[in-house]
C-alpha positions in Angstrom: 20.0 8.7 10.0 16.5 7.5 9.0 13.7 6.7 11.5 10.9 4.9 9.8 7.3 4.2 10.9 4.4 2.6 9.2 0.8 3.9 9.0 -2.2 2.0 7.7 -5.0 4.4 6.7 -8.5 3.0 7.1 -12.2 4.0 6.8 -15.4 2.1 6.5 -16.9 3.9 3.5 -15.2 1.9 0.7 -17.2 2.4 -2.5 -16.8 -1.0 -4.1 -16.8 -3.0 -0.9 -18.3 -1.1 2.1 -16.8 -2.0 5.5 -14.2 -4.3 3.8 -11.5 -3.2 6.2 -13.3 -5.1 9.0 -14.1 -8.2 6.8 -13.1 -11.2 8.8 -10.4 -13.7 7.8 -9.8 -16.6 10.2 -11.4 -14.7 13.0 -9.5 -11.4 12.5 -10.5 -8.3 10.7 -8.6 -7.7 7.5 -6.8 -4.6 8.9 -5.6 -6.6 11.8 -3.9 -9.1 9.5 -2.1 -6.2 7.8 -1.1 -4.6 11.1 0.2 -7.8 12.6 2.2 -8.6 9.5 3.7 -5.1 9.6 4.9 -5.9 13.1 6.8 -8.9 11.8 9.1 -6.7 9.7 12.6 -5.8 10.9 12.9 -2.3 9.3 10.0 -0.5 10.9 9.7 1.3 14.2 6.1 1.8 15.3 3.0 0.7 13.4 -0.1 2.8 13.5 -3.7 2.7 12.1 -5.0 6.1 11.1 -8.8 6.3 10.9 -11.8 8.6 11.4 -14.1 5.7 12.3 -14.5 4.8 16.0 -15.5 1.2 15.1 -12.2 0.7 13.4 -10.3 2.3 16.2 -12.1 0.1 18.8 -11.3 -3.1 16.8 -7.6 -2.3 16.5 -7.3 -1.0 20.1 -8.9 -4.2 21.4 -5.8 -6.1 20.2 -3.4 -3.5 21.6 -2.8 -1.7 18.4 -1.9 2.0 18.2 -4.5 4.2 16.6 -4.4 7.9 15.5 -7.8 9.5 15.0 -8.0 11.7 11.9 -10.5 14.0 10.2 -13.4 12.4 8.3 -12.9 14.7 5.3 -9.9 13.0 3.7 -10.4 11.9 0.1 -7.5 9.5 0.1 -5.1 7.6 2.3 -2.2 9.9 1.5 -3.7 12.9 3.1 -5.0 10.9 6.1 -1.5 9.6 6.8 0.0 13.0 6.3 -2.3 14.3 9.1 -1.5 11.3 11.3 2.3 11.7 11.2 2.5 15.5 11.4 3.5 15.4 15.1 5.3 12.0 15.1 9.0 11.7 15.5 10.2 10.1 12.2 12.1 10.9 9.0 10.3 8.4 6.7 6.8 7.0 6.5 5.6 3.7 5.0 2.0 3.7 4.0 0.4 0.2 4.0 -2.9 -0.4 2.4 -5.3 -2.1 4.8 -7.0 -4.2 2.1 -3.9 -6.3 1.5 -4.1 -9.1 4.1 -1.5 -11.1 2.2 1.2 -8.5 2.9 4.7 -10.1 3.1 6.9 -8.6 5.7 10.0 -9.2 3.5 8.5 -7.0 0.9 8.3 -4.1 3.4 11.8 -4.8 4.5 13.0 -4.6 0.9 11.3 -1.3 0.4 12.8 0.1 3.7 16.3 -1.1 2.6 15.9 0.7 -0.7 14.8 3.8 1.1 17.7 3.8 3.5 20.1 3.4 0.5 18.8 6.6 -1.1 17.0 8.7 1.6 17.0 11.8 -0.6 14.5 10.3 -3.0 10.9 11.6 -2.7 8.9 8.4 -2.6 9.1 4.7 -3.2 6.4 2.1 -4.3 6.7 -1.7 -4.2 5.8 -3.2 -7.6 5.1 -6.7 -8.7 5.1 -8.6 -12.1 2.2 -8.6 -14.5 1.5 -12.3 -15.0 -1.5 -12.4 -17.5 -2.3 -10.2 -20.5 -5.8 -9.5 -19.3 -4.3 -7.8 -16.2 -3.2 -4.9 -18.3 -6.8 -3.7 -18.7 -8.1 -4.8 -15.3 -9.5 -1.6 -13.8 -9.4 -2.7 -10.2 -5.7 -2.3 -9.7 -3.1 0.2 -10.9 -0.1 -0.6 -13.2 3.0 1.5 -14.0 5.8 1.8 -16.5 9.3 1.9 -15.2 12.7 3.0 -16.5 15.8 0.8 -16.5 16.9 2.5 -13.3 13.5 1.7 -11.6 12.0 5.2 -11.8 8.2 5.1 -12.3 7.3 7.2 -15.4 3.5 6.9 -15.4 0.6 4.9 -13.9 -2.6 3.7 -15.5 -5.6 1.4 -15.0 -6.1 0.4 -18.7 -3.0 -0.1 -20.7 -1.9 2.5 -23.3 0.9 0.1 -24.5 0.9 -1.8 -27.8 4.0 -4.0 -27.6 3.9 -7.7 -27.4 2.9 -8.9 -23.9 6.3 -10.5 -23.3 8.0 -7.1 -24.0 5.6 -5.2 -21.8 6.4 -7.5 -18.9 9.9 -6.1 -18.9 8.7 -2.5 -18.1 5.1 -2.7 -17.0 4.5 -3.7 -13.3 1.7 -3.8 -10.8 1.5 -1.1 -8.2 1.4 -2.8 -4.7 0.0 -1.3 -1.5 3.4 -0.5 0.0 4.5 3.1 -0.6 7.0 5.1 1.4 7.8 8.8 1.6 10.2 11.2 3.2 8.0 12.7 6.0 8.6 16.2 4.8 7.7 15.3 1.3 4.6 13.5 2.3 3.3 16.5 4.1 4.2 18.7 1.1 2.5 16.5 -1.5 -0.6 16.0 0.6 -1.0 19.8 0.7 -0.7 20.0 -3.1 -3.8 20.3 -5.2 -4.9 17.0 -6.8 -3.4 16.5 -10.3 -5.4 16.0 -13.4 -4.6 12.4 -14.1 -4.9 11.6 -10.4 -8.4 13.0 -10.3 -9.7 11.4 -13.5 -8.1 8.0 -13.1 -8.2 7.7 -9.3 -4.5 7.1 -9.0 -2.9 8.9 -6.0 0.7 8.2 -7.3 0.1 10.5 -10.2 0.2 13.6 -8.0 3.8 12.8 -7.3 4.7 12.3 -11.0 2.6 15.1 -12.5 4.3 17.6 -10.2 7.8 16.5 -11.3 8.9 14.5 -8.2 10.7 11.2 -8.1 8.8 8.0 -7.5 10.9 4.9 -7.5 9.8 1.3 -8.1 11.0 -1.3 -5.6 10.5 -4.5 -7.5 9.5 -7.7 -5.7 8.9 -11.1 -7.2 5.3 -11.7 -6.2 2.1 -9.8 -7.1 -0.3 -10.8 -4.4 -4.1 -10.4 -4.6 -5.7 -7.6 -2.6 -9.3 -7.1 -1.8 -10.9 -4.4 -3.9 -14.3 -6.1 -4.5 -16.3 -8.6 -2.4 -15.5 -11.6 -4.7 -11.8 -11.0 -4.1 -12.1 -11.9 -0.4 -12.5 -15.6 -1.5 -9.5 -15.4 -3.8 -7.4 -14.1 -0.9 -8.6 -16.9 1.4 -7.9 -19.5 -1.2 -4.4 -18.1 -1.6 -3.7 -18.4 2.1 -4.9 -22.0 2.2 -2.7 -23.1 -0.8 0.5 -21.2 -0.1 3.0 -22.5 2.5 4.5 -19.1 3.3 1.1 -17.5 3.7 0.0 -20.4 6.0 3.1 -19.9 8.1 2.4 -16.2 8.4 -1.2 -16.8 9.3 -0.1 -19.1 12.1 2.3 -16.5 13.5 -0.2 -13.7 13.5 -3.0 -15.8 15.0 -0.6 -16.7 17.8 0.1 -13.0 18.7 
């Protein structure tokens, strides 16, 4: 039987947008939007924030959130979460990116359902559609190529593909900030040396693929904007104001 928890890794020293994790939206820090949305899912047990920064810990704790303090030496969210869950009672871990304040709880529930249907798989990643040709070469987010049975073959930032865009849309998808692991596999992969493509392209998922493990795509219908750079905060805010589902979610989390 699976027992699944969620962990949101967070730190203040973001290269492209320092302190973005505490950037306010409607009076709440970005990470608090993500944490509260995770609590609206039906498939998760506990939800934790893993951080090395007392300021983040204080902000989350002030709202009653659960925090795990980690080392300050982590180079990525995967290793931070692996440290955080080592002594927790769970079989599977969902890693949620703290810079995706538009997180849809139903996307998390779909990923958890896929995971429970094949608990022997190593890892799962939610993916969304590519909607515009220019997104294929947009460096700020990661894309992937998938097989007919939804296995992720490789990930990239700038497209190596040459087919017509309509054809690429059938097998190229956007990597979203919802990834799940078997707990034992998460600890194993976090202890593995960084892979070559991962290191040079800054794509954590490639450590899984380059070492011959299985990473499955969990397709969802929406590719929602995240906050990688300062100007994207306004894009996210505009999306909330103009999307009825997002407005409804905002009302629910502000009422918590």
